[in-house]
Structures are given as structure tokens and as C-alpha cells.
TORSELO-606503 format. One record per residue: x, y, z of N, C-alpha, C, CB in turn. Coordinates in nm, 3 decimals, decimal comma. Glycine has a CB too. Example, Ala and Ser with C-alpha at 12.3 -4.5 7.8 and 13.67 -1.06 7.14 Angstrom:
      n_x      n_y      n_z     ca_x     ca_y     ca_z      c_x      c_y      c_z     cb_x     cb_y     cb_z
    1,319   -0,569    0,780    1,230   -0,450    0,780    1,320   -0,330    0,780    1,131   -0,447    0,905
    1,285   -0,225    0,708    1,367   -0,106    0,714    1,290    0,003    0,787    1,408   -0,060    0,572
//
This chain:
      n_x      n_y      n_z     ca_x     ca_y     ca_z      c_x      c_y      c_z     cb_x     cb_y     cb_z
   -2,050   -1,881    0,605   -2,094   -2,010    0,658   -2,076   -2,014    0,809   -2,016   -2,124    0,592
   -1,974   -1,946    0,858   -1,943   -1,956    1,001   -2,050   -1,891    1,087   -1,809   -1,893    1,030
   -2,116   -1,788    1,039   -2,208   -1,714    1,124   -2,346   -1,696    1,061   -2,150   -1,580    1,157
   -2,367   -1,748    0,942   -2,491   -1,720    0,871   -2,615   -1,779    0,935   -2,481   -1,770    0,732
   -2,599   -1,883    1,018   -2,715   -1,946    1,080   -2,731   -1,909    1,227   -2,706   -2,095    1,067
   -2,654   -1,813    1,272   -2,666   -1,765    1,408   -2,647   -1,876    1,510   -2,800   -1,699    1,428
   -2,547   -1,962    1,487   -2,515   -2,067    1,582   -2,367   -2,100    1,571   -2,602   -2,192    1,558
   -2,314   -2,165    1,673   -2,171   -2,192    1,673   -2,136   -2,324    1,608   -2,119   -2,191    1,814
   -2,235   -2,404    1,573   -2,207   -2,537    1,519   -2,219   -2,543    1,368   -2,300   -2,637    1,580
   -2,229   -2,428    1,302   -2,236   -2,428    1,156   -2,111   -2,493    1,099   -2,253   -2,285    1,101
   -2,125   -2,597    1,018   -2,006   -2,664    0,965   -1,933   -2,578    0,864   -2,044   -2,797    0,901
   -1,803   -2,592    0,861   -1,721   -2,519    0,765   -1,708   -2,599    0,637   -1,583   -2,487    0,823
   -1,723   -2,533    0,523   -1,694   -2,599    0,397   -1,543   -2,596    0,376   -1,768   -2,529    0,278
   -1,483   -2,711    0,346   -1,337   -2,715    0,331   -1,293   -2,657    0,198   -1,286   -2,859    0,345
   -1,281   -2,527    0,192   -1,242   -2,459    0,069   -1,125   -2,367    0,096   -1,360   -2,381    0,010
   -1,052   -2,338   -0,008   -0,948   -2,237   -0,004   -0,998   -2,115   -0,082   -0,812   -2,290   -0,063
   -0,980   -1,998   -0,027   -1,010   -1,875   -0,099   -0,877   -1,822   -0,151   -1,084   -1,769   -0,008
   -0,866   -1,805   -0,281   -0,737   -1,766   -0,335   -0,748   -1,699   -0,469   -0,648   -1,884   -0,346
   -0,634   -1,683   -0,532   -0,621   -1,612   -0,659   -0,535   -1,696   -0,754   -0,559   -1,471   -0,639
   -0,572   -1,698   -0,881   -0,489   -1,763   -0,982   -0,375   -1,669   -1,020   -0,573   -1,802   -1,107
   -0,255   -1,723   -1,023   -0,138   -1,644   -1,060   -0,082   -1,695   -1,193   -0,030   -1,651   -0,950
   -0,045   -1,603   -1,280    0,025   -1,636   -1,404    0,164   -1,577   -1,387   -0,050   -1,580   -1,535
    0,257   -1,658   -1,338    0,386   -1,603   -1,298    0,364   -1,506   -1,183    0,455   -1,532   -1,417
    0,410   -1,383   -1,194    0,390   -1,285   -1,087    0,258   -1,209   -1,097    0,504   -1,185   -1,087
    0,175   -1,243   -1,195    0,053   -1,165   -1,222   -0,068   -1,227   -1,154    0,029   -1,156   -1,372
   -0,142   -1,147   -1,077   -0,271   -1,189   -1,023   -0,374   -1,177   -1,133   -0,311   -1,104   -0,897
   -0,445   -1,286   -1,159   -0,537   -1,290   -1,272   -0,681   -1,268   -1,225   -0,526   -1,424   -1,346
   -0,754   -1,186   -1,300   -0,892   -1,151   -1,265   -0,983   -1,174   -1,386   -0,902   -1,003   -1,217
   -1,112   -1,189   -1,358   -1,208   -1,214   -1,466   -1,329   -1,124   -1,452   -1,252   -1,361   -1,466
   -1,381   -1,081   -1,568   -1,505   -1,004   -1,571   -1,626   -1,096   -1,590   -1,500   -0,900   -1,682
   -1,603   -1,227   -1,599   -1,710   -1,324   -1,620   -1,769   -1,375   -1,490   -1,660   -1,440   -1,702
   -1,726   -1,321   -1,377   -1,773   -1,368   -1,247   -1,866   -1,264   -1,187   -1,654   -1,396   -1,152
   -1,991   -1,305   -1,164   -2,092   -1,211   -1,116   -2,148   -1,247   -0,979   -2,205   -1,203   -1,216
   -2,114   -1,366   -0,928   -2,162   -1,408   -0,796   -2,061   -1,507   -0,740   -2,305   -1,472   -0,805
   -2,080   -1,543   -0,610   -1,989   -1,641   -0,550   -2,004   -1,777   -0,617   -2,016   -1,654   -0,400
   -2,122   -1,808   -0,670   -2,138   -1,934   -0,742   -2,048   -1,937   -0,865   -2,285   -1,956   -0,783
   -2,038   -1,824   -0,935   -1,950   -1,815   -1,052   -1,803   -1,828   -1,013   -1,972   -1,683   -1,127
   -1,772   -1,794   -0,889   -1,631   -1,788   -0,845   -1,582   -1,919   -0,785   -1,613   -1,678   -0,745
   -1,665   -2,023   -0,789   -1,625   -2,151   -0,728   -1,573   -2,246   -0,835   -1,744   -2,215   -0,653
   -1,453   -2,300   -0,811   -1,390   -2,390   -0,907   -1,330   -2,509   -0,834   -1,280   -2,316   -0,989
   -1,330   -2,623   -0,901   -1,262   -2,742   -0,851   -1,137   -2,765   -0,935   -1,355   -2,866   -0,853
   -1,024   -2,777   -0,868   -0,896   -2,791   -0,937   -0,825   -2,918   -0,891   -0,806   -2,668   -0,913
   -0,758   -2,984   -0,983   -0,668   -3,093   -0,948   -0,535   -3,032   -0,903   -0,648   -3,191   -1,068
   -0,456   -3,111   -0,835   -0,329   -3,061   -0,783   -0,235   -3,013   -0,891   -0,262   -3,167   -0,703
   -0,247   -3,070   -1,013   -0,159   -3,027   -1,123   -0,219   -2,913   -1,206   -0,129   -3,145   -1,213
   -0,333   -2,859   -1,162   -0,399   -2,745   -1,228   -0,430   -2,774   -1,376   -0,310   -2,621   -1,218
   -0,465   -2,897   -1,406   -0,491   -2,933   -1,546   -0,611   -2,860   -1,605   -0,514   -3,082   -1,558
   -0,699   -2,809   -1,517   -0,818   -2,737   -1,566   -0,785   -2,597   -1,617   -0,921   -2,726   -1,455
   -0,667   -2,547   -1,585   -0,626   -2,413   -1,626   -0,556   -2,421   -1,761   -0,533   -2,347   -1,519
   -0,602   -2,341   -1,855   -0,540   -2,334   -1,988   -0,472   -2,199   -2,005   -0,645   -2,357   -2,100
   -0,340   -2,201   -2,022   -0,266   -2,078   -2,043   -0,277   -2,036   -2,189   -0,117   -2,095   -2,001
   -0,315   -1,912   -2,212   -0,333   -1,863   -2,348   -0,208   -1,795   -2,402   -0,449   -1,766   -2,353
   -0,108   -1,778   -2,316    0,013   -1,712   -2,363   -0,004   -1,562   -2,374    0,054   -1,768   -2,496
    0,082   -1,500   -2,451    0,083   -1,354   -2,461    0,032   -1,308   -2,597    0,224   -1,299   -2,437
   -0,041   -1,199   -2,596   -0,086   -1,135   -2,720   -0,054   -0,986   -2,712   -0,240   -1,158   -2,743
   -0,044   -0,924   -2,828   -0,025   -0,779   -2,834   -0,160   -0,711   -2,828    0,052   -0,738   -2,963
   -0,177   -0,623   -2,731   -0,303   -0,553   -2,716   -0,280   -0,404   -2,710   -0,376   -0,600   -2,590
   -0,369   -0,330   -2,773   -0,358   -0,185   -2,770   -0,375   -0,135   -2,626   -0,465   -0,120   -2,861
   -0,296   -0,037   -2,591   -0,305    0,021   -2,457   -0,219   -0,049   -2,355   -0,444    0,019   -2,412
   -0,141   -0,148   -2,396   -0,052   -0,216   -2,303    0,092   -0,190   -2,345   -0,082   -0,368   -2,297
    0,181   -0,195   -2,249    0,322   -0,175   -2,278    0,391   -0,310   -2,298    0,390   -0,096   -2,164
    0,349   -0,383   -2,399    0,410   -0,513   -2,424    0,305   -0,621   -2,436    0,508   -0,548   -2,314
    0,337   -0,739   -2,388    0,250   -0,854   -2,404    0,143   -0,861   -2,294    0,332   -0,981   -2,404
    0,024   -0,906   -2,335   -0,086   -0,925   -2,242   -0,110   -1,075   -2,226   -0,216   -0,851   -2,291
   -0,095   -1,126   -2,105   -0,112   -1,268   -2,079   -0,255   -1,296   -2,033   -0,010   -1,316   -1,974
   -0,305   -1,414   -2,067   -0,439   -1,453   -2,025   -0,444   -1,604   -2,004   -0,544   -1,408   -2,129
   -0,549   -1,648   -1,935   -0,573   -1,791   -1,915   -0,723   -1,813   -1,907   -0,501   -1,844   -1,787
   -0,765   -1,938   -1,920   -0,906   -1,972   -1,907   -0,923   -2,082   -1,803   -0,965   -2,018   -2,044
   -1,037   -2,077   -1,733   -1,072   -2,177   -1,633   -1,224   -2,183   -1,626   -1,010   -2,143   -1,494
   -1,279   -2,302   -1,643   -1,423   -2,319   -1,632   -1,502   -2,233   -1,728   -1,467   -2,290   -1,494
   -1,449   -2,213   -1,849   -1,518   -2,132   -1,949   -1,507   -1,983   -1,927   -1,659   -2,170   -1,953
   -1,428   -1,942   -1,830   -1,412   -1,799   -1,800   -1,268   -1,758   -1,833   -1,445   -1,770   -1,650
   -1,255   -1,638   -1,886   -1,124   -1,586   -1,926   -1,071   -1,492   -1,819   -1,133   -1,513   -2,062
   -0,943   -1,506   -1,789   -0,877   -1,425   -1,687   -0,764   -1,346   -1,749   -0,825   -1,514   -1,572
   -0,756   -1,218   -1,711   -0,648   -1,129   -1,753   -0,580   -1,074   -1,627   -0,701   -1,013   -1,843
   -0,463   -1,015   -1,641   -0,399   -0,956   -1,523   -0,490   -0,855   -1,454   -0,267   -0,888   -1,562
   -0,484   -0,853   -1,323   -0,574   -0,769   -1,245   -0,562   -0,621   -1,283   -0,545   -0,786   -1,097
   -0,442   -0,576   -1,316   -0,424   -0,435   -1,352   -0,496   -0,399   -1,482   -0,276   -0,403   -1,363
   -0,522   -0,500   -1,566   -0,579   -0,476   -1,698   -0,732   -0,479   -1,694   -0,527   -0,579   -1,798
   -0,789   -0,557   -1,603   -0,935   -0,572   -1,596   -0,988   -0,481   -1,486   -0,976   -0,720   -1,570
   -1,042   -0,370   -1,524   -1,086   -0,271   -1,426   -1,237   -0,259   -1,417   -1,027   -0,137   -1,459
   -1,312   -0,330   -1,502   -1,457   -0,314   -1,507   -1,525   -0,435   -1,442   -1,505   -0,296   -1,653
   -1,568   -0,420   -1,318   -1,642   -0,525   -1,247   -1,571   -0,659   -1,255   -1,783   -0,537   -1,303
   -1,444   -0,661   -1,226   -1,368   -0,786   -1,229   -1,333   -0,829   -1,087   -1,240   -0,771   -1,313
   -1,301   -0,956   -1,072   -1,260   -1,006   -0,941   -1,148   -1,107   -0,957   -1,379   -1,069   -0,866
   -1,061   -1,111   -0,856   -0,957   -1,214   -0,853   -0,976   -1,303   -0,731   -0,817   -1,150   -0,853
   -1,085   -1,284   -0,657   -1,113   -1,369   -0,540   -1,192   -1,491   -0,583   -1,190   -1,289   -0,431
   -1,138   -1,609   -0,561   -1,201   -1,733   -0,604   -1,218   -1,828   -0,487   -1,120   -1,799   -0,714
   -1,322   -1,912   -0,494   -1,339   -2,022   -0,398   -1,288   -2,149   -0,466   -1,491   -2,037   -0,353
   -1,183   -2,205   -0,413   -1,114   -2,315   -0,479   -1,126   -2,444   -0,400   -0,967   -2,280   -0,500
   -1,180   -2,546   -0,464   -1,180   -2,681   -0,409   -1,064   -2,755   -0,474   -1,318   -2,756   -0,434
   -0,959   -2,779   -0,398   -0,838   -2,838   -0,455   -0,834   -2,987   -0,422   -0,712   -2,767   -0,401
   -0,835   -3,069   -0,526   -0,824   -3,213   -0,509   -0,677   -3,252   -0,515   -0,906   -3,289   -0,618
   -0,630   -3,319   -0,411   -0,489   -3,355   -0,406   -0,459   -3,481   -0,484   -0,445   -3,373   -0,264
   -0,561   -3,561   -0,513   -0,538   -3,688   -0,581   -0,503   -3,800   -0,485   -0,428   -3,672   -0,682
   -0,485   -3,769   -0,357   -0,449   -3,872   -0,259   -0,575   -3,929   -0,198   -0,355   -3,814   -0,149
   -0,644   -4,012   -0,271   -0,772   -4,066   -0,227   -0,757   -4,197   -0,150   -0,861   -4,088   -0,345
   -0,654   -4,274   -0,180   -0,637   -4,404   -0,117   -0,557   -4,390    0,013   -0,569   -4,502   -0,212
   -0,584   -4,481    0,105   -0,506   -4,484    0,228   -0,362   -4,522    0,196   -0,568   -4,583    0,330
   -0,270   -4,456    0,263   -0,130   -4,481    0,240   -0,062   -4,517    0,371   -0,063   -4,359    0,175
    0,042   -4,596    0,365    0,117   -4,633    0,485    0,211   -4,522    0,529    0,195   -4,761    0,461
    0,250   -4,439    0,436    0,342   -4,330    0,469    0,325   -4,217    0,370    0,488   -4,380    0,470
    0,407   -4,114    0,385    0,403   -4,003    0,292    0,297   -3,899    0,324    0,380   -4,054    0,157
    0,224   -3,916    0,435    0,122   -3,818    0,474    0,190   -3,706    0,551    0,009   -3,885    0,559
    0,168   -3,583    0,505    0,229   -3,466    0,568    0,125   -3,396    0,654    0,288   -3,369    0,462
    0,142   -3,400    0,785    0,048   -3,334    0,876    0,112   -3,213    0,945   -0,004   -3,433    0,982
    0,222   -3,164    0,888    0,293   -3,053    0,950    0,205   -2,931    0,968    0,415   -3,016    0,868
    0,135   -2,891    0,861    0,049   -2,772    0,869   -0,063   -2,791    0,970   -0,010   -2,739    0,731
   -0,121   -2,912    0,972   -0,228   -2,939    1,067   -0,176   -2,930    1,210   -0,289   -3,078    1,042
   -0,060   -2,984    1,237   -0,002   -2,978    1,371    0,028   -2,834    1,413    0,125   -3,062    1,379
    0,076   -2,753    1,318    0,103   -2,613    1,350   -0,025   -2,537    1,384    0,173   -2,544    1,232
   -0,132   -2,565    1,310   -0,260   -2,500    1,336   -0,318   -2,547    1,469   -0,359   -2,528    1,222
   -0,301   -2,674    1,501   -0,347   -2,725    1,631   -0,273   -2,654    1,744   -0,327   -2,878    1,641
   -0,144   -2,630    1,725   -0,067   -2,559    1,825   -0,118   -2,418    1,847    0,079   -2,555    1,786
   -0,147   -2,346    1,737   -0,200   -2,210    1,748   -0,337   -2,210    1,813   -0,207   -2,144    1,610
   -0,422   -2,305    1,772   -0,556   -2,312    1,830   -0,551   -2,346    1,978   -0,640   -2,416    1,756
   -0,456   -2,429    2,018   -0,441   -2,464    2,159   -0,402   -2,343    2,242   -0,337   -2,576    2,176
   -0,318   -2,257    2,187   -0,281   -2,133    2,255   -0,404   -2,044    2,276   -0,174   -2,056    2,176
   -0,489   -2,038    2,175   -0,609   -1,956    2,188   -0,710   -2,020    2,284   -0,674   -1,935    2,051
   -0,710   -2,151    2,290   -0,796   -2,220    2,385   -0,760   -2,181    2,528   -0,786   -2,372    2,367
   -0,632   -2,168    2,554   -0,586   -2,132    2,688   -0,619   -1,987    2,723   -0,436   -2,154    2,699
   -0,642   -1,904    2,621   -0,672   -1,762    2,643   -0,818   -1,734    2,610   -0,580   -1,672    2,558
   -0,908   -1,818    2,659   -1,049   -1,810    2,622   -1,109   -1,672    2,645   -1,127   -1,912    2,700
   -1,076   -1,609    2,758   -1,140   -1,481    2,791   -1,099   -1,369    2,695   -1,106   -1,442    2,933
   -0,995   -1,390    2,617   -0,951   -1,288    2,522   -1,031   -1,289    2,392   -0,804   -1,307    2,491
   -1,117   -1,390    2,373   -1,182   -1,410    2,245   -1,334   -1,405    2,259   -1,140   -1,543    2,183
   -1,401   -1,353    2,157   -1,547   -1,348    2,156   -1,603   -1,491    2,156   -1,599   -1,268    2,033
   -1,717   -1,513    2,225   -1,762   -1,649    2,254   -1,804   -1,734    2,135   -1,875   -1,642    2,346
   -1,869   -1,674    2,035   -1,916   -1,755    1,923   -1,799   -1,808    1,841   -2,011   -1,675    1,834
   -1,705   -1,721    1,813   -1,587   -1,764    1,740   -1,508   -1,867    1,819   -1,499   -1,646    1,707
   -1,503   -1,848    1,951   -1,433   -1,944    2,036   -1,502   -2,080    2,030   -1,427   -1,893    2,182
   -1,635   -2,080    2,031   -1,708   -2,205    2,022   -1,682   -2,279    1,892   -1,856   -2,179    2,037
   -1,675   -2,203    1,782   -1,644   -2,266    1,653   -1,502   -2,324    1,654   -1,659   -2,165    1,537
   -1,410   -2,250    1,717   -1,273   -2,298    1,725   -1,266   -2,430    1,800   -1,184   -2,194    1,793
   -1,337   -2,441    1,912   -1,332   -2,562    1,992   -1,384   -2,683    1,914   -1,411   -2,545    2,119
   -1,489   -2,662    1,837   -1,544   -2,771    1,756   -1,443   -2,818    1,653   -1,674   -2,726    1,686
   -1,382   -2,724    1,582   -1,286   -2,761    1,479   -1,157   -2,817    1,540   -1,253   -2,641    1,392
   -1,119   -2,767    1,658   -0,999   -2,817    1,723   -1,017   -2,962    1,765   -0,964   -2,730    1,845
   -1,134   -2,996    1,818   -1,161   -3,135    1,855   -1,150   -3,227    1,733   -1,301   -3,148    1,919
   -1,207   -3,182    1,621   -1,202   -3,263    1,500   -1,058   -3,275    1,449   -1,291   -3,204    1,391
   -0,982   -3,167    1,457   -0,843   -3,169    1,410   -0,758   -3,261    1,495   -0,785   -3,029    1,411
   -0,777   -3,257    1,626   -0,701   -3,345    1,714   -0,733   -3,492    1,686   -0,730   -3,312    1,862
   -0,859   -3,520    1,656   -0,898   -3,658    1,626   -0,830   -3,708    1,499   -1,051   -3,668    1,612
   -0,823   -3,622    1,399   -0,757   -3,660    1,273   -0,607   -3,677    1,296   -0,783   -3,554    1,163
   -0,545   -3,584    1,367   -0,401   -3,591    1,390   -0,362   -3,713    1,472   -0,354   -3,465    1,460
   -0,455   -3,765    1,552   -0,425   -3,880    1,637   -0,437   -4,013    1,563   -0,517   -3,880    1,757
   -0,493   -4,013    1,444   -0,508   -4,137    1,369   -0,372   -4,189    1,323   -0,600   -4,116    1,248
   -0,357   -4,320    1,316   -0,237   -4,375    1,252   -0,231   -4,329    1,107   -0,234   -4,531    1,260
   -0,111   -4,302    1,059   -0,099   -4,249    0,923   -0,156   -4,343    0,818    0,047   -4,221    0,891
   -0,154   -4,471    0,846   -0,206   -4,565    0,747   -0,358   -4,555    0,733   -0,167   -4,707    0,785
   -0,423   -4,486    0,827   -0,568   -4,466    0,819   -0,604   -4,329    0,762   -0,629   -4,482    0,957
   -0,504   -4,251    0,725   -0,527   -4,115    0,676   -0,507   -4,105    0,526   -0,435   -4,017    0,747
   -0,570   -4,005    0,468   -0,536   -3,962    0,332   -0,492   -3,816    0,341   -0,657   -3,980    0,233
   -0,411   -3,773    0,247   -0,366   -3,634    0,247   -0,484   -3,539    0,228   -0,263   -3,611    0,137
   -0,584   -3,584    0,153   -0,702   -3,500    0,129   -0,775   -3,473    0,261   -0,797   -3,568    0,027
   -0,789   -3,576    0,346   -0,855   -3,559    0,475   -0,777   -3,462    0,563   -0,870   -3,693    0,547
   -0,644   -3,476    0,564   -0,561   -3,386    0,643   -0,574   -3,243    0,594   -0,414   -3,431    0,637
   -0,569   -3,223    0,464   -0,577   -3,088    0,407   -0,711   -3,022    0,438   -0,555   -3,092    0,256
   -0,819   -3,097    0,426   -0,952   -3,041    0,453   -0,968   -3,007    0,601   -1,062   -3,139    0,409
   -0,915   -3,091    0,687   -0,923   -3,063    0,831   -0,843   -2,938    0,866   -0,872   -3,184    0,911
   -0,724   -2,926    0,806   -0,642   -2,807    0,829   -0,711   -2,682    0,778   -0,506   -2,822    0,762
   -0,776   -2,692    0,662   -0,847   -2,578    0,605   -0,960   -2,532    0,697   -0,904   -2,613    0,467
   -1,038   -2,627    0,749   -1,149   -2,592    0,837   -1,099   -2,528    0,966   -1,232   -2,715    0,870
   -0,991   -2,581    1,023   -0,937   -2,523    1,146   -0,880   -2,384    1,120   -0,828   -2,615    1,205
   -0,817   -2,366    1,005   -0,763   -2,235    0,969   -0,873   -2,130    0,958   -0,686   -2,245    0,837
   -0,987   -2,169    0,899   -1,101   -2,077    0,890   -1,151   -2,040    1,029   -1,215   -2,139    0,809
   -1,160   -2,140    1,117   -1,208   -2,113    1,253   -1,115   -2,016    1,326   -1,219   -2,244    1,332
   -0,985   -2,034    1,308   -0,888   -1,945    1,372   -0,902   -1,803    1,319   -0,745   -1,996    1,349
   -0,912   -1,790    1,188   -0,912   -1,657    1,127   -1,045   -1,584    1,139   -0,877   -1,669    0,983
   -1,151   -1,655    1,177   -1,281   -1,588    1,195   -1,306   -1,547    1,340   -1,393   -1,679    1,147
   -1,209   -1,571    1,428   -1,224   -1,530    1,568   -1,207   -1,379    1,583   -1,121   -1,603    1,657
   -1,273   -1,323    1,685   -1,261   -1,180    1,713   -1,223   -1,159    1,859   -1,394   -1,106    1,680
   -1,154   -1,051    1,889   -1,124   -1,019    2,029   -1,253   -1,004    2,109   -1,039   -0,890    2,039
   -1,246   -1,027    2,236   -1,365   -1,030    2,321   -1,436   -0,896    2,330   -1,328   -1,076    2,459
   -1,367   -0,786    2,301   -1,431   -0,655    2,310   -1,514   -0,622    2,185   -1,326   -0,547    2,331
   -1,507   -0,705    2,083   -1,581   -0,679    1,960   -1,704   -0,770    1,951   -1,491   -0,700    1,838
   -1,809   -0,716    1,890   -1,931   -0,793    1,871   -1,915   -0,888    1,752   -2,052   -0,699    1,849
   -1,997   -0,991    1,750   -1,998   -1,088    1,640   -2,133   -1,082    1,569   -1,970   -1,232    1,692
   -2,141   -1,129    1,445   -2,269   -1,126    1,374   -2,382   -1,195    1,450   -2,253   -1,191    1,239
   -2,351   -1,298    1,530   -2,455   -1,364    1,609   -2,519   -1,268    1,709   -2,397   -1,482    1,684
   -2,445   -1,166    1,750   -2,496   -1,070    1,848   -2,602   -0,976    1,788   -2,382   -0,988    1,904
   -2,624   -0,987    1,658   -2,724   -0,903    1,590   -2,861   -0,970    1,589   -2,679   -0,874    1,447
   -2,875   -1,083    1,657   -2,998   -1,163    1,648   -3,124   -1,083    1,686   -2,987   -1,284    1,737
   -3,114   -0,994    1,784   -3,230   -0,914    1,824   -3,248   -0,792    1,735   -3,216   -0,870    1,970
   -3,139   -0,732    1,691   -3,148   -0,609    1,613   -3,199   -0,634    1,471   -3,012   -0,542    1,607
   -3,158   -0,739    1,408   -3,193   -0,762    1,267   -3,344   -0,767    1,242   -3,131   -0,891    1,220
   -3,422   -0,843    1,320   -3,567   -0,842    1,294   -3,632   -0,708    1,325   -3,635   -0,949    1,377
   -3,576   -0,632    1,419   -3,629   -0,498    1,446   -3,612   -0,407    1,326   -3,560   -0,438    1,568
   -3,496   -0,415    1,263   -3,471   -0,334    1,144   -3,566   -0,373    1,031   -3,325   -0,348    1,098
   -3,587   -0,502    1,015   -3,679   -0,550    0,911   -3,819   -0,496    0,935   -3,681   -0,703    0,907
   -3,866   -0,504    1,058   -4,000   -0,454    1,090   -4,009   -0,304    1,069   -4,035   -0,487    1,235
   -3,906   -0,231    1,107   -3,907   -0,086    1,092   -3,912   -0,045    0,945   -3,784   -0,024    1,160
   -3,839   -0,116    0,862   -3,836   -0,081    0,719   -3,969   -0,110    0,650   -3,724   -0,158    0,649
   -4,051   -0,197    0,709   -4,180   -0,231    0,648   -4,287   -0,126    0,678   -4,227   -0,366    0,698
   -4,259   -0,034    0,768   -4,355    0,072    0,800   -4,362    0,169    0,683   -4,314    0,146    0,931
   -4,482    0,197    0,638   -4,501    0,278    0,518   -4,464    0,425    0,541   -4,645    0,269    0,470
   -4,525    0,486    0,640   -4,502    0,628    0,665   -4,409    0,644    0,785   -4,637    0,703    0,690
   -4,282    0,659    0,755   -4,181    0,666    0,862   -4,158    0,810    0,903   -4,048    0,602    0,816
   -4,145    0,829    1,033   -4,109    0,962    1,083   -3,960    0,985    1,059   -4,143    0,975    1,235
   -3,919    1,109    1,072   -3,778    1,141    1,056   -3,694    1,067    1,159   -3,755    1,293    1,069
   -3,745    1,059    1,282   -3,672    0,990    1,388   -3,655    0,842    1,356   -3,745    1,006    1,522
   -3,759    0,780    1,300   -3,750    0,638    1,267   -3,652    0,615    1,153   -3,888    0,582    1,231
   -3,654    0,700    1,052   -3,558    0,686    0,942   -3,415    0,699    0,992   -3,586    0,791    0,833
   -3,394    0,792    1,084   -3,259    0,809    1,139   -3,218    0,688    1,222   -3,252    0,937    1,225
   -3,314    0,630    1,294   -3,284    0,511    1,374   -3,250    0,393    1,286   -3,403    0,477    1,464
   -3,320    0,381    1,174   -3,292    0,272    1,079   -3,154    0,291    1,017   -3,400    0,268    0,967
   -3,123    0,413    0,979   -2,991    0,441    0,922   -2,879    0,408    1,022   -2,981    0,587    0,878
   -2,903    0,443    1,146   -2,803    0,414    1,250   -2,787    0,263    1,267   -2,844    0,479    1,385
   -2,900    0,192    1,269   -2,895    0,046    1,285   -2,822   -0,019    1,167   -3,038   -0,012    1,298
   -2,850    0,028    1,046   -2,780   -0,026    0,929   -2,629   -0,003    0,940   -2,834    0,038    0,800
   -2,592    0,113    0,990   -2,450    0,144    1,007   -2,387    0,048    1,109   -2,430    0,291    1,053
   -2,458    0,024    1,219   -2,407   -0,066    1,323   -2,392   -0,208    1,267   -2,501   -0,067    1,447
   -2,491   -0,253    1,193   -2,486   -0,387    1,134   -2,365   -0,400    1,041   -2,616   -0,417    1,056
   -2,340   -0,297    0,962   -2,224   -0,300    0,871   -2,095   -0,304    0,951   -2,225   -0,177    0,778
   -2,087   -0,225    1,057   -1,967   -0,226    1,142   -1,942   -0,365    1,201   -1,980   -0,123    1,255
   -2,048   -0,425    1,252   -2,033   -0,557    1,314   -1,989   -0,661    1,211   -2,165   -0,601    1,381
   -2,051   -0,660    1,096   -2,014   -0,757    0,992   -1,872   -0,735    0,942   -2,112   -0,749    0,875
   -1,827   -0,610    0,946   -1,689   -0,580    0,903   -1,586   -0,610    1,011   -1,678   -0,434    0,862
   -1,634   -0,636    1,133   -1,541   -0,671    1,240   -1,499   -0,555    1,327   -1,421   -0,732    1,184
   -1,570   -0,441    1,320   -1,530   -0,326    1,401   -1,641   -0,278    1,495   -1,488   -0,212    1,311
   -1,754   -0,346    1,495   -1,865   -0,305    1,580   -1,849   -0,353    1,723   -1,996   -0,356    1,523
   -1,910   -0,280    1,817   -1,902   -0,315    1,958   -2,042   -0,340    2,014   -1,830   -0,203    2,038
   -2,046   -0,402    2,132   -2,175   -0,437    2,192   -2,256   -0,314    2,229   -2,153   -0,522    2,316
   -2,191   -0,207    2,270   -2,266   -0,088    2,309   -2,337   -0,025    2,189   -2,174    0,015    2,374
   -2,277   -0,035    2,070   -2,343    0,016    1,950   -2,470   -0,064    1,920   -2,248    0,010    1,829
   -2,461   -0,195    1,934   -2,579   -0,280    1,912   -2,688   -0,247    2,012   -2,542   -0,429    1,921
   -2,650   -0,232    2,138   -2,748   -0,202    2,243   -2,818   -0,068    2,217   -2,680   -0,199    2,380
   -2,741    0,031    2,173   -2,801    0,162    2,146   -2,897    0,155    2,028   -2,692    0,267    2,119
   -2,856    0,088    1,920   -2,942    0,077    1,802   -3,068   -0,001    1,834   -2,866    0,011    1,686
   -3,055   -0,107    1,913   -3,171   -0,188    1,951   -3,268   -0,109    2,036   -3,127   -0,314    2,026
   -3,215   -0,035    2,133   -3,301    0,044    2,221   -3,377    0,151    2,144   -3,217    0,108    2,332
   -3,313    0,218    2,048   -3,379    0,322    1,970   -3,496    0,265    1,891   -3,279    0,389    1,874
   -3,474    0,151    1,827   -3,582    0,093    1,746   -3,693    0,039    1,834   -3,528   -0,018    1,657
   -3,660   -0,023    1,945   -3,763   -0,074    2,035   -3,855    0,037    2,084   -3,698   -0,145    2,154
   -3,795    0,151    2,116   -3,873    0,263    2,167   -3,972    0,314    2,062   -3,781    0,377    2,212
   -3,933    0,306    1,935   -4,020    0,360    1,829   -4,119    0,258    1,775   -3,935    0,413    1,715
   -4,096    0,131    1,803   -4,185    0,027    1,749   -4,284   -0,022    1,853   -4,103   -0,090    1,698
   -4,293    0,044    1,970   -4,388    0,005    2,073   -4,531    0,025    2,023   -4,365    0,085    2,202
//
């Protein structure tokens, strides 16, 4: 969401990415095939989660624990090895919907504002698009933190903290490229791949560009790699 529209003002969805735990066990499911399947809404008391307890299963050294959520069954991560995932998108409802005069905890939000303020002061150390997203979320976080507590709900505070946390964690050092920096290269690659009879040089240029795109999306690509890949394709698509 942060970079998919090639702009710095893309709004953040207030979600937590996490894993369901059954005691010390990370639980995974083979019923999840897309990010849509991996999205769940949970109440603060986790009432949507049904613990199935332990069963004896062949091939295990003891009891096998499982749980269900949203019609999907979860087993310990070590047990589910076939196309399973334990990464979930969690919308957590705190239940604090009404305005309260007190009892609102903004500690986490204040800590994140402090970290974001430090990064604001070191602007030149950070890549510009991520920095722009940080500034937008920081302004919103400061506005929420400045409200009288009687005008706040815990849910609003939590969502604001979540959005600011995403902005902080999606920043990159200034020497690294960002997905927005691929704006010129991506359409060139698309055009090159549509050519029916490709020369060996063009196929190699496409492969190189795909590698650069993967590096950038993974957070390890640099601007010079993008410039080289762009120049190679431009020369062949004249």
C-alpha cells in the first residue's frame, strides 16, 4: 500500500501483520492461498479463535495442537510444511469505541512520535519517498496525540500508532532506491516483453531489468542499477 501507487500520499491501512500463537507454538494454515484469505478481524479477547486442544497424530512425538479461525484450521508451523503460511493481516478491534474521560494509553504512540521526530531531523539520511510518507503520518500522529483524552478512543490511538509504525519501518537509507524510482523502468520492461522476436541482447536486458526490479523491491537495489537497466532497454527499444 505504501508504494503501490507510485506516490507518497498513499494512505496506510491500519492493520497489524502477525502470527497466531498457541502457547509457544506459531500456528500456520494450508487453507490460505492469497492475502485476501489471510485477512482476519479479531476482538481484543480473541473470541473468534477456537482452540481444538491436542490430538494424537501419527508422525508426531506427542500431542498435536490445532485451532480454527474464520473457517480455516491452523496447526503448528513445524507440522504444516505444504504451502502453509503463518503470516496474517489482523484487524484488531479493541472494543473501546466510546469516548472516555480517562484510561487512554498513548505511550506507544508517543514513543513512535519520538522515533519519527529523530528521523525527521536526519532527513538527508533517508530516501525521499519513505521520508515523505513518514512526514504525513507524523503530522497525523501529532494531531491525535495533542487531543484531550476525553476526545480520544483507544481504537483511534492504536490505529494511528499502527500507521506511523508502518511508515517508520518502510523507510530506506538514502543510498538505496525505492519502488517509486522504478517508474521509468517498469513500462520499458513491459514494452520489451511484448516484442515477439527478441534478440539475445534484448532477452539479456530484460533479465537484467527483472533482477534490478526484484532487488529494489527487496530493499537492496541502488539507483545506478536502475539507471543501467533503463539505459540498456532504451537503447534497444529505439
